N, CA, C and O atoms as a GROMACS GRO file, in nm:
protein
  428
    1UNK      N    1   9.046   8.382   7.230
    1UNK     CA    2   9.068   8.263   7.308
    1UNK      C    3   8.936   8.223   7.374
    1UNK      O    4   8.869   8.306   7.437
    2UNK      N    5   8.900   8.095   7.360
    2UNK     CA    6   8.777   8.044   7.419
    2UNK      C    7   8.792   8.032   7.570
    2UNK      O    8   8.893   7.983   7.620
    3UNK      N    9   8.689   8.076   7.644
    3UNK     CA   10   8.692   8.064   7.789
    3UNK      C   11   8.650   7.923   7.830
    3UNK      O   12   8.551   7.870   7.780
    4UNK      N   13   8.726   7.862   7.919
    4UNK     CA   14   8.698   7.728   7.967
    4UNK      C   15   8.653   7.737   8.111
    4UNK      O   16   8.718   7.801   8.193
    5UNK      N   17   8.541   7.672   8.142
    5UNK     CA   18   8.492   7.668   8.280
    5UNK      C   19   8.522   7.529   8.334
    5UNK      O   20   8.478   7.429   8.278
    6UNK      N   21   8.596   7.525   8.443
    6UNK     CA   22   8.633   7.398   8.506
    6UNK      C   23   8.532   7.370   8.617
    6UNK      O   24   8.530   7.441   8.718
    7UNK      N   25   8.449   7.269   8.599
    7UNK     CA   26   8.346   7.236   8.698
    7UNK      C   27   8.405   7.162   8.818
    7UNK      O   28   8.363   7.185   8.932
    8UNK      N   29   8.502   7.073   8.795
    8UNK     CA   30   8.563   6.992   8.900
    8UNK      C   31   8.712   7.016   8.902
    8UNK      O   32   8.786   6.944   8.835
    9UNK      N   33   8.760   7.115   8.977
    9UNK     CA   34   8.903   7.143   8.977
    9UNK      C   35   8.983   7.029   9.038
    9UNK      O   36   8.933   6.953   9.121
   10UNK      N   37   9.108   7.018   8.995
   10UNK     CA   38   9.199   6.919   9.052
   10UNK      C   39   9.272   6.987   9.166
   10UNK      O   40   9.337   7.089   9.147
   11UNK      N   41   9.262   6.930   9.284
   11UNK     CA   42   9.332   6.984   9.400
   11UNK      C   43   9.454   6.896   9.427
   11UNK      O   44   9.440   6.776   9.448
   12UNK      N   45   9.571   6.956   9.426
   12UNK     CA   46   9.694   6.882   9.450
   12UNK      C   47   9.728   6.885   9.598
   12UNK      O   48   9.704   6.984   9.666
   13UNK      N   49   9.784   6.777   9.645
   13UNK     CA   50   9.827   6.767   9.784
   13UNK      C   51   9.969   6.820   9.800
   13UNK      O   52  10.052   6.800   9.711
   14UNK      N   53   9.998   6.887   9.910
   14UNK     CA   54  10.137   6.930   9.932
   14UNK      C   55  10.227   6.815   9.976
   14UNK      O   56  10.348   6.832   9.989
   15UNK      N   57  10.168   6.697   9.998
   15UNK     CA   58  10.244   6.584  10.051
   15UNK      C   59  10.280   6.479   9.946
   15UNK      O   60  10.351   6.383   9.978
   16UNK      N   61  10.232   6.494   9.824
   16UNK     CA   62  10.267   6.399   9.718
   16UNK      C   63  10.262   6.468   9.584
   16UNK      O   64  10.203   6.576   9.570
   17UNK      N   65  10.325   6.406   9.484
   17UNK     CA   66  10.328   6.465   9.351
   17UNK      C   67  10.190   6.456   9.286
   17UNK      O   68  10.117   6.360   9.307
   18UNK      N   69  10.154   6.558   9.207
   18UNK     CA   70  10.026   6.551   9.135
   18UNK      C   71  10.022   6.431   9.042
   18UNK      O   72  10.122   6.398   8.977
   19UNK      N   73   9.907   6.364   9.036
   19UNK     CA   74   9.894   6.244   8.953
   19UNK      C   75   9.809   6.267   8.829
   19UNK      O   76   9.798   6.178   8.744
   20UNK      N   77   9.749   6.385   8.818
   20UNK     CA   78   9.669   6.415   8.699
   20UNK      C   79   9.664   6.565   8.679
   20UNK      O   80   9.690   6.642   8.772
   21UNK      N   81   9.629   6.606   8.558
   21UNK     CA   82   9.624   6.748   8.527
   21UNK      C   83   9.530   6.773   8.411
   21UNK      O   84   9.490   6.680   8.341
   22UNK      N   85   9.494   6.900   8.391
   22UNK     CA   86   9.412   6.936   8.276
   22UNK      C   87   9.502   6.951   8.154
   22UNK      O   88   9.613   7.002   8.163
   23UNK      N   89   9.452   6.907   8.041
   23UNK     CA   90   9.528   6.914   7.916
   23UNK      C   91   9.530   7.059   7.864
   23UNK      O   92   9.430   7.130   7.869
   24UNK      N   93   9.646   7.099   7.817
   24UNK     CA   94   9.662   7.230   7.754
   24UNK      C   95   9.677   7.210   7.604
   24UNK      O   96   9.734   7.112   7.558
   25UNK      N   97   9.625   7.305   7.528
   25UNK     CA   98   9.650   7.309   7.384
   25UNK      C   99   9.742   7.427   7.358
   25UNK      O  100   9.784   7.494   7.452
   26UNK      N  101   9.772   7.452   7.233
   26UNK     CA  102   9.856   7.568   7.199
   26UNK      C  103   9.789   7.699   7.242
   26UNK      O  104   9.857   7.797   7.271
   27UNK      N  105   9.655   7.699   7.245
   27UNK     CA  106   9.581   7.822   7.273
   27UNK      C  107   9.539   7.840   7.418
   27UNK      O  108   9.539   7.953   7.469
   28UNK      N  109   9.504   7.730   7.486
   28UNK     CA  110   9.451   7.746   7.622
   28UNK      C  111   9.442   7.612   7.694
   28UNK      O  112   9.485   7.508   7.642
   29UNK      N  113   9.385   7.617   7.813
   29UNK     CA  114   9.358   7.497   7.890
   29UNK      C  115   9.225   7.437   7.842
   29UNK      O  116   9.138   7.509   7.795
   30UNK      N  117   9.212   7.305   7.854
   30UNK     CA  118   9.086   7.239   7.820
   30UNK      C  119   9.025   7.180   7.947
   30UNK      O  120   9.085   7.188   8.054
   31UNK      N  121   8.906   7.122   7.934
   31UNK     CA  122   8.847   7.056   8.050
   31UNK      C  123   8.877   6.906   8.050
   31UNK      O  124   8.820   6.832   8.131
   32UNK      N  125   8.965   6.861   7.962
   32UNK     CA  126   9.005   6.720   7.955
   32UNK      C  127   9.111   6.690   8.061
   32UNK      O  128   9.208   6.763   8.074
   33UNK      N  129   9.091   6.581   8.137
   33UNK     CA  130   9.185   6.543   8.242
   33UNK      C  131   9.281   6.437   8.188
   33UNK      O  132   9.238   6.340   8.126
   34UNK      N  133   9.409   6.456   8.212
   34UNK     CA  134   9.513   6.362   8.174
   34UNK      C  135   9.558   6.292   8.302
   34UNK      O  136   9.598   6.358   8.398
   35UNK      N  137   9.553   6.159   8.304
   35UNK     CA  138   9.590   6.080   8.422
   35UNK      C  139   9.741   6.054   8.422
   35UNK      O  140   9.785   5.941   8.403
   36UNK      N  141   9.817   6.159   8.442
   36UNK     CA  142   9.964   6.149   8.448
   36UNK      C  143  10.016   6.279   8.506
   36UNK      O  144   9.946   6.380   8.507
   37UNK      N  145  10.139   6.276   8.553
   37UNK     CA  146  10.202   6.397   8.603
   37UNK      C  147  10.242   6.485   8.484
   37UNK      O  148  10.295   6.435   8.385
   38UNK      N  149  10.216   6.612   8.495
   38UNK     CA  150  10.250   6.705   8.387
   38UNK      C  151  10.401   6.718   8.377
   38UNK      O  152  10.469   6.733   8.479
   39UNK      N  153  10.452   6.713   8.259
   39UNK     CA  154  10.595   6.730   8.238
   39UNK      C  155  10.622   6.878   8.215
   39UNK      O  156  10.560   6.940   8.129
   40UNK      N  157  10.713   6.933   8.292
   40UNK     CA  158  10.750   7.073   8.278
   40UNK      C  159  10.892   7.078   8.225
   40UNK      O  160  10.988   7.066   8.302
   41UNK      N  161  10.906   7.097   8.097
   41UNK     CA  162  11.040   7.103   8.039
   41UNK      C  163  11.068   7.241   7.980
   41UNK      O  164  11.159   7.257   7.898
   42UNK      N  165  10.990   7.341   8.022
   42UNK     CA  166  11.009   7.473   7.964
   42UNK      C  167  11.106   7.560   8.042
   42UNK      O  168  11.161   7.655   7.987
   43UNK      N  169  11.128   7.530   8.171
   43UNK     CA  170  11.215   7.620   8.250
   43UNK      C  171  11.325   7.546   8.324
   43UNK      O  172  11.442   7.581   8.312
   44UNK      N  173  11.289   7.444   8.402
   44UNK     CA  174  11.387   7.380   8.487
   44UNK      C  175  11.491   7.308   8.402
   44UNK      O  176  11.460   7.246   8.301
   45UNK      N  177  11.614   7.320   8.446
   45UNK     CA  178  11.726   7.295   8.357
   45UNK      C  179  11.791   7.159   8.368
   45UNK      O  180  11.871   7.124   8.281
   46UNK      N  181  11.761   7.081   8.469
   46UNK     CA  182  11.827   6.952   8.486
   46UNK      C  183  11.965   6.970   8.548
   46UNK      O  184  12.012   7.082   8.563
   47UNK      N  185  12.029   6.859   8.584
   47UNK     CA  186  12.154   6.869   8.659
   47UNK      C  187  12.277   6.903   8.575
   47UNK      O  188  12.376   6.952   8.629
   48UNK      N  189  12.273   6.881   8.445
   48UNK     CA  190  12.390   6.902   8.360
   48UNK      C  191  12.384   7.037   8.290
   48UNK      O  192  12.284   7.068   8.224
   49UNK      N  193  12.487   7.116   8.303
   49UNK     CA  194  12.500   7.246   8.237
   49UNK      C  195  12.380   7.338   8.261
   49UNK      O  196  12.322   7.388   8.165
   50UNK      N  197  12.340   7.361   8.388
   50UNK     CA  198  12.220   7.441   8.413
   50UNK      C  199  12.232   7.585   8.364
   50UNK      O  200  12.134   7.642   8.316
   51UNK      N  201  12.351   7.646   8.374
   51UNK     CA  202  12.370   7.784   8.330
   51UNK      C  203  12.341   7.796   8.180
   51UNK      O  204  12.267   7.885   8.138
   52UNK      N  205  12.399   7.709   8.101
   52UNK     CA  206  12.381   7.714   7.956
   52UNK      C  207  12.236   7.682   7.917
   52UNK      O  208  12.180   7.746   7.828
   53UNK      N  209  12.177   7.583   7.984
   53UNK     CA  210  12.039   7.545   7.951
   53UNK      C  211  11.941   7.656   7.986
   53UNK      O  212  11.844   7.679   7.914
   54UNK      N  213  11.966   7.725   8.098
   54UNK     CA  214  11.877   7.836   8.135
   54UNK      C  215  11.886   7.948   8.032
   54UNK      O  216  11.783   8.005   7.996
   55UNK      N  217  12.004   7.980   7.985
   55UNK     CA  218  12.019   8.083   7.881
   55UNK      C  219  11.943   8.044   7.755
   55UNK      O  220  11.875   8.128   7.695
   56UNK      N  221  11.954   7.916   7.715
   56UNK     CA  222  11.881   7.871   7.595
   56UNK      C  223  11.730   7.876   7.618
   56UNK      O  224  11.655   7.919   7.530
   57UNK      N  225  11.683   7.831   7.737
   57UNK     CA  226  11.540   7.829   7.765
   57UNK      C  227  11.481   7.970   7.766
   57UNK      O  228  11.370   7.992   7.718
   58UNK      N  229  11.555   8.066   7.821
   58UNK     CA  230  11.507   8.204   7.828
   58UNK      C  231  11.538   8.284   7.702
   58UNK      O  232  11.488   8.394   7.683
   59UNK      N  233  11.622   8.226   7.617
   59UNK     CA  234  11.668   8.294   7.495
   59UNK      C  235  11.726   8.430   7.531
   59UNK      O  236  11.692   8.533   7.472
   60UNK      N  237  11.817   8.427   7.631
   60UNK     CA  238  11.876   8.552   7.680
   60UNK      C  239  12.015   8.525   7.734
   60UNK      O  240  12.049   8.413   7.773
   61UNK      N  241  12.095   8.631   7.735
   61UNK     CA  242  12.226   8.623   7.799
   61UNK      C  243  12.207   8.648   7.948
   61UNK      O  244  12.136   8.740   7.988
   62UNK      N  245  12.271   8.567   8.030
   62UNK     CA  246  12.262   8.583   8.174
   62UNK      C  247  12.402   8.610   8.226
   62UNK      O  248  12.497   8.540   8.193
   63UNK      N  249  12.413   8.714   8.308
   63UNK     CA  250  12.541   8.749   8.368
   63UNK      C  251  12.589   8.633   8.454
   63UNK      O  252  12.521   8.594   8.549
   64UNK      N  253  12.704   8.578   8.421
   64UNK     CA  254  12.753   8.460   8.492
   64UNK      C  255  12.779   8.487   8.640
   64UNK      O  256  12.759   8.399   8.724
   65UNK      N  257  12.822   8.608   8.674
   65UNK     CA  258  12.845   8.639   8.816
   65UNK      C  259  12.712   8.645   8.892
   65UNK      O  260  12.706   8.606   9.008
   66UNK      N  261  12.606   8.693   8.828
   66UNK     CA  262  12.473   8.695   8.891
   66UNK      C  263  12.424   8.552   8.912
   66UNK      O  264  12.369   8.520   9.017
   67UNK      N  265  12.443   8.466   8.811
   67UNK     CA  266  12.405   8.325   8.822
   67UNK      C  267  12.480   8.260   8.937
   67UNK      O  268  12.419   8.189   9.018
   68UNK      N  269  12.608   8.282   8.946
   68UNK     CA  270  12.689   8.222   9.052
   68UNK      C  271  12.643   8.269   9.190
   68UNK      O  272  12.638   8.190   9.284
   69UNK      N  273  12.608   8.397   9.201
   69UNK     CA  274  12.562   8.451   9.330
   69UNK      C  275  12.428   8.392   9.371
   69UNK      O  276  12.405   8.369   9.490
   70UNK      N  277  12.339   8.366   9.274
   70UNK     CA  278  12.206   8.314   9.306
   70UNK      C  279  12.204   8.163   9.322
   70UNK      O  280  12.121   8.110   9.396
   71UNK      N  281  12.293   8.094   9.255
   71UNK     CA  282  12.297   7.948   9.258
   71UNK      C  283  12.375   7.906   9.382
   71UNK      O  284  12.492   7.867   9.372
   72UNK      N  285  12.309   7.912   9.498
   72UNK     CA  286  12.379   7.891   9.624
   72UNK      C  287  12.282   7.836   9.728
   72UNK      O  288  12.161   7.853   9.715
   73UNK      N  289  12.336   7.773   9.827
   73UNK     CA  290  12.255   7.725   9.940
   73UNK      C  291  12.268   7.819  10.058
   73UNK      O  292  12.223   7.787  10.168
   74UNK      N  293  12.328   7.936  10.038
   74UNK     CA  294  12.347   8.034  10.144
   74UNK      C  295  12.265   8.159  10.114
   74UNK      O  296  12.270   8.212  10.003
   75UNK      N  297  12.189   8.204  10.212
   75UNK     CA  298  12.104   8.322  10.196
   75UNK      C  299  12.186   8.449  10.211
   75UNK      O  300  12.290   8.452  10.276
   76UNK      N  301  12.137   8.554  10.148
   76UNK     CA  302  12.191   8.686  10.174
   76UNK      C  303  12.147   8.727  10.315
   76UNK      O  304  12.039   8.687  10.358
   77UNK      N  305  12.226   8.806  10.387
   77UNK     CA  306  12.185   8.852  10.520
   77UNK      C  307  12.060   8.940  10.511
   77UNK      O  308  12.043   9.015  10.415
   78UNK      N  309  11.974   8.931  10.612
   78UNK     CA  310  11.856   9.016  10.618
   78UNK      C  311  11.817   9.037  10.764
   78UNK      O  312  11.851   8.956  10.851
   79UNK      N  313  11.747   9.146  10.789
   79UNK     CA  314  11.700   9.174  10.925
   79UNK      C  315  11.584   9.081  10.958
   79UNK      O  316  11.503   9.051  10.871
   80UNK      N  317  11.576   9.034  11.083
   80UNK     CA  318  11.464   8.948  11.121
   80UNK      C  319  11.331   9.020  11.103
   80UNK      O  320  11.319   9.137  11.142
   81UNK      N  321  11.232   8.954  11.046
   81UNK     CA  322  11.101   9.019  11.028
   81UNK      C  323  11.029   9.037  11.161
   81UNK      O  324  11.055   8.964  11.256
   82UNK      N  325  10.939   9.134  11.166
   82UNK     CA  326  10.865   9.163  11.288
   82UNK      C  327  10.774   9.047  11.330
   82UNK      O  328  10.741   9.033  11.448
   83UNK      N  329  10.735   8.964  11.234
   83UNK     CA  330  10.647   8.851  11.265
   83UNK      C  331  10.719   8.743  11.344
   83UNK      O  332  10.655   8.660  11.409
   84UNK      N  333  10.853   8.744  11.338
   84UNK     CA  334  10.930   8.640  11.406
   84UNK      C  335  10.935   8.510  11.330
   84UNK      O  336  10.978   8.408  11.384
   85UNK      N  337  10.891   8.513  11.203
   85UNK     CA  338  10.890   8.391  11.121
   85UNK      C  339  10.954   8.419  10.986
   85UNK      O  340  10.949   8.530  10.934
   86UNK      N  341  11.014   8.316  10.930
   86UNK     CA  342  11.065   8.324  10.793
   86UNK      C  343  11.018   8.202  10.717
   86UNK      O  344  10.990   8.098  10.776
   87UNK      N  345  11.009   8.214  10.586
   87UNK     CA  346  10.974   8.102  10.500
   87UNK      C  347  11.094   8.071  10.413
   87UNK      O  348  11.157   8.161  10.358
   88UNK      N  349  11.127   7.943  10.400
   88UNK     CA  350  11.238   7.900  10.317
   88UNK      C  351  11.180   7.811  10.207
   88UNK      O  352  11.112   7.713  10.236
   89UNK      N  353  11.208   7.846  10.084
   89UNK     CA  354  11.160   7.768   9.969
   89UNK      C  355  11.280   7.715   9.894
   89UNK      O  356  11.371   7.790   9.860
   90UNK      N  357  11.281   7.586   9.869
   90UNK     CA  358  11.390   7.522   9.795
   90UNK      C  359  11.330   7.459   9.670
   90UNK      O  360  11.230   7.388   9.677
   91UNK      N  361  11.391   7.486   9.555
   91UNK     CA  362  11.346   7.429   9.428
   91UNK      C  363  11.466   7.360   9.365
   91UNK      O  364  11.571   7.421   9.346
   92UNK      N  365  11.451   7.232   9.333
   92UNK     CA  366  11.563   7.162   9.269
   92UNK      C  367  11.556   7.176   9.118
   92UNK      O  368  11.464   7.237   9.065
   93UNK      N  369  11.653   7.118   9.050
   93UNK     CA  370  11.663   7.133   8.905
   93UNK      C  371  11.554   7.059   8.829
   93UNK      O  372  11.542   7.076   8.708
   94UNK      N  373  11.472   6.978   8.896
   94UNK     CA  374  11.359   6.912   8.832
   94UNK      C  375  11.230   6.992   8.848
   94UNK      O  376  11.127   6.957   8.790
   95UNK      N  377  11.235   7.100   8.927
   95UNK     CA  378  11.117   7.180   8.951
   95UNK      C  379  11.041   7.140   9.076
   95UNK      O  380  10.939   7.200   9.109
   96UNK      N  381  11.090   7.039   9.148
   96UNK     CA  382  11.027   7.000   9.274
   96UNK      C  383  11.056   7.109   9.377
   96UNK      O  384  11.168   7.161   9.382
   97UNK      N  385  10.958   7.143   9.458
   97UNK     CA  386  10.979   7.248   9.555
   97UNK      C  387  10.924   7.211   9.691
   97UNK      O  388  10.829   7.134   9.704
   98UNK      N  389  10.986   7.268   9.792
   98UNK     CA  390  10.945   7.250   9.931
   98UNK      C  391  10.946   7.387   9.997
   98UNK      O  392  11.039   7.465   9.978
   99UNK      N  393  10.843   7.417  10.073
   99UNK     CA  394  10.835   7.542  10.146
   99UNK      C  395  10.815   7.510  10.293
   99UNK      O  396  10.726   7.432  10.328
  100UNK      N  397  10.896   7.570  10.379
  100UNK     CA  398  10.885   7.548  10.523
  100UNK      C  399  10.893   7.683  10.592
  100UNK      O  400  10.975   7.768  10.557
  101UNK      N  401  10.806   7.702  10.693
  101UNK     CA  402  10.804   7.824  10.772
  101UNK      C  403  10.870   7.794  10.905
  101UNK      O  404  10.836   7.697  10.972
  102UNK      N  405  10.965   7.880  10.943
  102UNK     CA  406  11.040   7.862  11.069
  102UNK      C  407  11.010   7.980  11.161
  102UNK      O  408  10.999   8.094  11.116
  103UNK      N  409  10.997   7.950  11.291
  103UNK     CA  410  10.989   8.056  11.390
  103UNK      C  411  11.130   8.087  11.436
  103UNK      O  412  11.206   7.996  11.469
  104UNK      N  413  11.164   8.215  11.439
  104UNK     CA  414  11.297   8.254  11.480
  104UNK      C  415  11.307   8.255  11.632
  104UNK      O  416  11.213   8.295  11.701
  105UNK      N  417  11.420   8.212  11.682
  105UNK     CA  418  11.445   8.217  11.826
  105UNK      C  419  11.490   8.357  11.863
  105UNK      O  420  11.564   8.421  11.788
  106UNK      N  421  11.445   8.404  11.976
  106UNK     CA  422  11.488   8.537  12.022
  106UNK      C  423  11.628   8.528  12.081
  106UNK      O  424  11.667   8.427  12.139
  107UNK      N  425  11.702   8.638  12.066
  107UNK     CA  426  11.836   8.643  12.126
  107UNK      C  427  11.938   8.598  12.032
  107UNK      O  428  12.056   8.596  12.066
   0.00000   0.00000   0.00000
């Protein structure tokens, strides 16, 4: 695999969607810039039949009870961390994600 040196990296903002990306080939990344948002259709499943689409994308059988337990808006219980902060990351079926750090209230 040829090594590619990126002289001018693309820095994405956490406040807006990326508007350009480096082109990938079958073998590696290139130094060519594409002026468009990268389409990620390899993992995220879309809103219709996510369980079945994820199994096809991973080419694997997934335990349906495990999927049901993970596909939830409710966290498993956990002890408060010593730092007094937690991070919550939400990823939707399009692959969009948001990360927020919360300070826990005492008491």
